Legacy VTK file of the C-alpha trace (Angstrom):
# vtk DataFile Version 3.0
C-alpha trace
ASCII
DATASET POLYDATA
POINTS 409 float
-17.529 0.304 6.375
-18.367 -0.568 2.783
-17.147 2.919 1.704
-13.703 2.425 3.361
-11.003 2.747 0.684
-9.163 -0.401 -0.280
-5.888 1.092 0.971
-7.304 0.934 4.587
-8.560 -2.674 4.301
-6.889 -5.989 5.297
-6.186 -7.875 2.016
-7.055 -11.557 2.229
-6.229 -13.486 -0.931
-7.283 -17.008 -2.031
-4.668 -19.059 -3.966
-4.808 -22.570 -5.326
-5.334 -24.762 -8.311
-8.234 -24.494 -10.648
-11.478 -26.005 -9.391
-10.495 -26.451 -5.745
-13.405 -24.253 -4.658
-11.767 -20.871 -4.226
-14.735 -18.969 -5.507
-17.129 -21.145 -3.489
-15.158 -20.375 -0.335
-15.177 -16.674 -1.081
-18.896 -16.662 -1.594
-19.322 -18.539 1.696
-17.060 -16.100 3.611
-18.830 -13.038 2.276
-22.308 -14.517 2.282
-22.811 -13.248 -1.265
-22.450 -14.566 -4.768
-19.262 -12.561 -5.465
-17.452 -15.037 -7.821
-18.934 -17.218 -10.572
-18.998 -20.806 -9.547
-18.679 -23.669 -12.025
-17.500 -27.228 -12.401
-15.523 -26.059 -15.377
-11.887 -25.557 -14.403
-10.458 -22.023 -14.855
-13.836 -20.145 -14.449
-12.042 -17.299 -12.571
-9.831 -15.293 -14.951
-8.889 -11.816 -13.476
-8.629 -11.361 -9.686
-12.078 -10.728 -8.124
-12.198 -8.352 -5.141
-14.919 -8.114 -2.581
-14.883 -5.569 0.309
-16.449 -6.733 3.557
-16.494 -6.012 7.334
-15.047 -8.938 9.311
-15.310 -8.243 12.966
-13.270 -7.554 15.049
-10.773 -6.884 12.298
-13.016 -4.309 10.636
-12.961 -3.528 6.909
-11.241 -6.224 4.676
-11.000 -7.027 1.029
-11.053 -10.636 -0.199
-9.253 -11.406 -3.456
-10.193 -14.449 -5.496
-7.516 -15.457 -8.042
-7.147 -17.626 -11.072
-5.904 -21.180 -10.620
-2.043 -21.245 -10.282
-1.998 -24.352 -12.509
-3.717 -22.658 -15.459
-2.542 -23.786 -18.900
-2.050 -22.270 -22.392
-0.948 -18.802 -23.386
-4.063 -17.217 -21.858
-3.497 -19.339 -18.739
0.006 -18.012 -18.435
-1.318 -14.421 -18.384
-3.809 -15.373 -15.685
-1.008 -16.869 -13.662
1.070 -13.700 -13.993
-1.895 -11.572 -12.696
-2.393 -14.016 -9.820
1.272 -13.689 -8.828
0.997 -9.876 -8.706
-1.691 -10.369 -5.996
1.105 -11.648 -3.688
2.468 -8.191 -3.380
-0.736 -6.736 -1.859
-1.693 -9.745 0.324
-1.750 -9.424 4.173
-3.191 -12.948 4.777
-3.429 -15.802 2.296
-5.655 -18.762 2.075
-4.027 -21.691 0.182
-6.946 -23.789 -0.961
-6.646 -27.547 -1.710
-9.152 -30.237 -2.631
-8.895 -33.313 -0.399
-5.274 -34.476 -0.210
-4.096 -32.918 -3.467
-0.967 -31.200 -2.300
2.193 -30.892 -4.517
4.485 -28.629 -6.515
1.918 -25.895 -7.163
1.118 -25.575 -3.511
4.696 -25.627 -2.468
5.462 -22.780 -4.853
2.659 -20.750 -3.356
3.817 -21.364 0.125
7.366 -20.420 -0.866
6.299 -17.129 -2.470
4.398 -16.328 0.758
7.274 -17.252 2.894
9.650 -14.933 0.966
7.298 -12.048 1.795
6.619 -13.148 5.303
2.945 -13.387 4.644
0.701 -15.227 7.116
-1.177 -18.048 5.512
-3.724 -20.825 6.320
-3.896 -24.117 4.473
-7.653 -24.681 3.726
-8.664 -28.274 2.890
-12.022 -27.909 1.132
-14.669 -30.262 -0.013
-14.453 -32.383 3.098
-18.103 -33.335 2.511
-16.797 -35.390 -0.427
-13.617 -36.843 1.096
-12.347 -36.388 4.707
-8.516 -36.019 4.818
-6.561 -38.552 6.810
-5.032 -37.663 10.212
-1.609 -38.597 8.724
-2.164 -36.064 5.877
-3.134 -33.259 8.327
-0.254 -34.091 10.663
2.205 -33.425 7.812
1.406 -29.676 7.964
0.999 -29.382 11.715
4.621 -30.834 11.906
5.610 -27.836 9.672
3.638 -25.522 11.898
1.298 -24.649 9.058
-2.165 -23.736 10.323
-4.888 -25.966 8.710
-8.609 -25.337 8.384
-11.028 -27.879 6.971
-14.378 -26.962 5.434
-17.031 -27.876 3.027
-17.756 -24.495 1.432
-20.684 -25.746 -0.610
-22.789 -26.081 2.546
-20.826 -23.634 4.719
-19.382 -26.272 7.041
-16.335 -24.927 8.751
-16.543 -21.411 7.385
-17.179 -19.935 10.778
-14.046 -21.615 12.123
-12.105 -20.407 9.042
-13.138 -16.786 9.866
-11.801 -17.290 13.410
-8.519 -18.552 12.068
-8.271 -15.550 9.741
-8.756 -13.177 12.746
-6.238 -15.112 14.864
-3.569 -14.742 12.075
-4.001 -11.128 11.186
-0.701 -9.381 11.054
0.457 -7.471 14.148
0.693 -4.220 12.265
-2.926 -4.491 11.509
-3.952 -5.118 15.069
-1.567 -2.264 16.219
-1.167 -0.216 13.075
1.606 2.311 12.694
0.639 5.888 13.558
0.149 8.475 10.844
0.349 11.619 12.862
-0.541 10.606 16.423
3.064 10.921 17.779
3.379 14.412 16.225
0.103 15.974 17.467
-0.844 14.923 20.942
-3.945 15.534 22.919
-4.655 19.331 23.403
-2.053 20.284 20.619
-2.740 22.177 17.482
-1.801 21.290 13.883
-2.114 23.674 10.942
-2.980 21.782 7.713
-2.177 23.617 4.485
-4.584 22.390 1.786
-4.360 24.146 -1.555
-7.514 23.798 -3.639
-6.141 22.944 -7.091
-7.594 21.224 -10.173
-6.610 17.818 -8.910
-8.690 18.030 -5.753
-12.050 16.255 -6.146
-14.930 18.638 -6.516
-16.544 19.331 -3.098
-14.127 17.043 -1.208
-10.601 16.786 0.134
-8.111 14.139 -1.051
-7.811 11.038 1.132
-4.462 11.775 2.888
-5.789 15.110 4.145
-8.922 13.492 5.512
-7.023 10.651 7.198
-4.575 13.165 8.865
-7.558 15.117 10.184
-9.368 12.093 11.467
-6.247 10.810 13.422
-5.746 14.237 14.944
-9.287 14.159 16.185
-9.014 10.515 17.333
-6.020 11.686 19.380
-8.025 14.672 20.972
-5.839 17.114 19.081
-7.040 20.238 17.170
-6.636 21.169 13.629
-6.796 24.431 11.655
-7.214 24.152 7.911
-6.037 27.036 5.575
-4.934 27.427 2.011
-1.270 28.413 1.365
-2.167 32.057 0.898
-3.780 32.426 4.367
-1.097 30.535 6.310
0.977 33.548 7.290
-2.005 35.523 8.647
-3.311 32.387 10.442
-0.080 31.754 12.284
0.116 35.329 13.532
-3.474 35.291 14.600
-2.906 32.268 16.952
-2.443 32.845 20.617
0.126 29.974 20.790
2.099 28.299 18.032
1.020 25.009 16.571
2.824 21.764 17.171
3.369 21.315 13.480
2.401 22.595 10.060
1.511 19.863 7.587
1.252 20.916 3.981
0.627 19.692 0.437
3.963 18.972 -1.068
3.394 21.384 -3.958
3.307 24.279 -1.480
6.268 23.222 0.668
8.599 25.864 -0.445
6.249 28.750 0.367
5.136 27.067 3.605
8.727 26.695 4.857
9.353 30.337 4.101
6.242 31.461 5.945
6.634 29.243 9.049
9.089 30.340 11.724
12.093 27.934 12.278
10.782 27.058 15.831
7.683 25.349 14.369
8.039 21.875 12.715
6.995 21.471 9.076
6.320 18.263 7.021
4.056 17.263 4.176
1.110 14.910 3.812
3.153 12.812 1.341
6.058 12.387 3.774
3.647 11.322 6.526
2.460 8.555 4.053
5.923 7.593 3.224
6.367 6.548 6.822
2.727 5.263 7.284
2.490 3.225 4.028
6.149 2.569 3.198
9.627 2.969 4.543
10.618 6.534 5.162
14.320 5.613 5.584
14.488 3.897 2.117
12.663 6.799 0.466
15.037 9.371 1.917
18.096 7.281 0.928
16.616 6.878 -2.468
16.044 10.522 -3.241
19.810 11.231 -3.419
19.894 9.223 -6.616
18.609 12.353 -8.358
22.078 13.755 -8.211
23.510 10.805 -10.138
21.085 10.864 -13.116
22.743 11.113 -16.412
21.651 11.870 -19.955
19.444 9.070 -21.290
18.532 7.656 -17.927
15.026 6.367 -17.425
12.846 7.388 -14.307
9.731 5.577 -13.392
6.763 7.585 -11.898
4.517 5.174 -9.924
1.012 5.999 -8.773
-1.325 3.855 -6.773
-4.632 5.136 -8.365
-5.609 5.477 -12.050
-6.978 8.964 -12.036
-7.388 11.087 -15.155
-4.347 13.111 -15.714
-5.007 16.931 -15.959
-2.896 19.347 -18.012
-0.343 19.984 -15.299
-0.505 16.688 -13.512
1.846 16.306 -10.617
3.188 12.765 -11.682
2.974 13.172 -15.463
4.167 16.808 -15.793
5.416 18.642 -12.730
7.800 16.152 -11.095
9.483 15.302 -14.543
9.870 19.037 -15.204
11.314 19.695 -11.699
13.834 16.898 -12.054
14.913 17.999 -15.515
15.349 21.589 -14.273
17.342 20.420 -11.159
19.724 17.994 -12.971
19.854 19.622 -16.354
19.791 16.227 -17.964
18.052 14.714 -20.852
15.920 12.107 -19.147
13.175 9.757 -20.097
10.106 9.396 -17.804
7.580 6.652 -17.784
4.371 6.666 -15.654
2.610 3.496 -14.415
-0.655 3.752 -12.523
-2.568 1.287 -10.297
-1.401 -2.249 -10.123
0.209 -1.796 -13.451
3.864 -1.931 -12.324
6.680 -3.232 -14.583
8.638 -6.380 -13.685
11.934 -5.303 -15.450
12.799 -2.438 -12.965
16.447 -2.822 -13.942
15.965 -0.439 -16.834
15.220 2.448 -14.434
17.731 4.512 -12.494
15.165 5.852 -10.037
11.516 5.284 -9.057
9.418 8.204 -7.790
6.294 6.921 -6.206
3.151 8.650 -4.935
2.058 8.633 -1.297
0.177 5.352 -1.995
-2.960 6.283 -0.038
-4.942 3.920 -2.232
-2.689 1.008 -1.506
-2.346 -1.124 1.611
1.012 -1.048 3.260
1.940 -4.506 2.072
1.684 -3.481 -1.574
4.005 -0.421 -1.071
6.500 -2.401 0.981
6.566 -5.022 -1.826
7.426 -2.368 -4.420
10.251 -0.992 -2.347
11.668 -4.614 -1.880
11.373 -5.294 -5.690
13.281 -2.035 -6.307
15.947 -2.714 -3.695
16.410 -6.282 -4.918
17.313 -4.828 -8.334
19.391 -2.021 -6.898
17.136 0.757 -8.147
16.643 3.695 -5.966
13.134 4.495 -4.929
11.625 7.635 -3.275
8.270 9.301 -3.062
6.560 12.438 -4.328
6.802 14.555 -1.122
10.422 13.686 -0.415
11.519 14.242 -4.037
9.692 17.621 -4.209
11.113 18.752 -0.880
14.669 17.724 -2.081
14.393 19.430 -5.453
13.177 22.676 -3.699
16.032 22.629 -1.139
13.827 22.058 1.946
14.104 18.367 2.621
16.056 18.907 5.923
13.257 21.063 7.168
10.586 18.685 5.988
11.940 15.607 7.810
13.005 17.459 10.925
10.065 15.819 12.838
11.798 12.418 12.169
15.181 12.292 13.814
15.842 8.814 12.520
16.076 10.027 8.985
17.033 13.707 9.529
20.621 12.562 10.158
20.813 11.084 6.635
20.156 14.556 5.144
22.556 16.113 7.608
25.276 13.529 6.623
24.613 14.117 2.959
25.225 17.880 3.370
28.287 17.439 5.572
LINES 1 410
409 0 1 2 3 4 5 6 7 8 9 10 11 12 13 14 15 16 17 18 19 20 21 22 23 24 25 26 27 28 29 30 31 32 33 34 35 36 37 38 39 40 41 42 43 44 45 46 47 48 49 50 51 52 53 54 55 56 57 58 59 60 61 62 63 64 65 66 67 68 69 70 71 72 73 74 75 76 77 78 79 80 81 82 83 84 85 86 87 88 89 90 91 92 93 94 95 96 97 98 99 100 101 102 103 104 105 106 107 108 109 110 111 112 113 114 115 116 117 118 119 120 121 122 123 124 125 126 127 128 129 130 131 132 133 134 135 136 137 138 139 140 141 142 143 144 145 146 147 148 149 150 151 152 153 154 155 156 157 158 159 160 161 162 163 164 165 166 167 168 169 170 171 172 173 174 175 176 177 178 179 180 181 182 183 184 185 186 187 188 189 190 191 192 193 194 195 196 197 198 199 200 201 202 203 204 205 206 207 208 209 210 211 212 213 214 215 216 217 218 219 220 221 222 223 224 225 226 227 228 229 230 231 232 233 234 235 236 237 238 239 240 241 242 243 244 245 246 247 248 249 250 251 252 253 254 255 256 257 258 259 260 261 262 263 264 265 266 267 268 269 270 271 272 273 274 275 276 277 278 279 280 281 282 283 284 285 286 287 288 289 290 291 292 293 294 295 296 297 298 299 300 301 302 303 304 305 306 307 308 309 310 311 312 313 314 315 316 317 318 319 320 321 322 323 324 325 326 327 328 329 330 331 332 333 334 335 336 337 338 339 340 341 342 343 344 345 346 347 348 349 350 351 352 353 354 355 356 357 358 359 360 361 362 363 364 365 366 367 368 369 370 371 372 373 374 375 376 377 378 379 380 381 382 383 384 385 386 387 388 389 390 391 392 393 394 395 396 397 398 399 400 401 402 403 404 405 406 407 408
């Protein structure tokens, strides 16, 4: 479980003022000395992450943040980093000390409410001062769940864990399917996996592994080939596969080699549905046709890998968009959690499949873009559109295929 990627973990973030005991609570929840604990306010600077297995939820990651009431220029930078954690939080713990509850806490709760994030108000340090019944009733009247604990000696930590489990988001308990509705028990999928310079040595990339695992979990079968062997593999099969799933960079050749009677899609498009919003991404890709000279396009990636000479995000997609549009465009690439706030400067965002993000983080980016009227799409959809095969690549998803049909009408 400790090797589970962060993108597959439930993200539980701790928010609150300085010195309310966030780091002590995190250490108590994990049973380890994860964060530095000190009586000096503002000890935690950057967000601290700790992966853990929390049964029955499974793999989670706790995020300890700097105090939301930090001061000074450096404190302001810490607060901005803390606010960015909202975008990837599945459950929040709002920590207070005794009966200290005011503007700072209301602002946190307001931000969580805007994003429909489940949260628990945690009254810490009850060993020093027990909150009054009247104080606790203020929150029960607002239907805010309240936990009480003394993290220093572990009192109430078990009850807090139970509350976290009880307030886990529904889509974590019953997660959306990646490929289970496309490859059922007994059916065959052909996975086209080019081995290029970006593939990790001796391993496959995470989206390919996840698709394979879900096919096996659903009692389906998978045949794995490189793009050069696909044609022969299909003709050697006794019955056609249910679907062919390909790396986006080979989608044009795959669509040419696969008969029209067999469905085709890409790993990136599967992740557009699994980690984001497929409809928004398909609607966003049409903005490519409206790009003008001088427009700026943002390339977003969830991981901070080292770019190779012909990197997909830094080189290939910008080249394909320039060739398609014939326009003089400016491209900027941002990786990891480094995502600009001033999205208004861009006409289009093209994002990776976000296999290293949790779904909350990707949905937050989509909402940020839409709130600023900036079109957003993802790698697989953009590549399929630029190469003229998007209709074929989204055919397995009728709820968005009609958007492409309407566009061409």
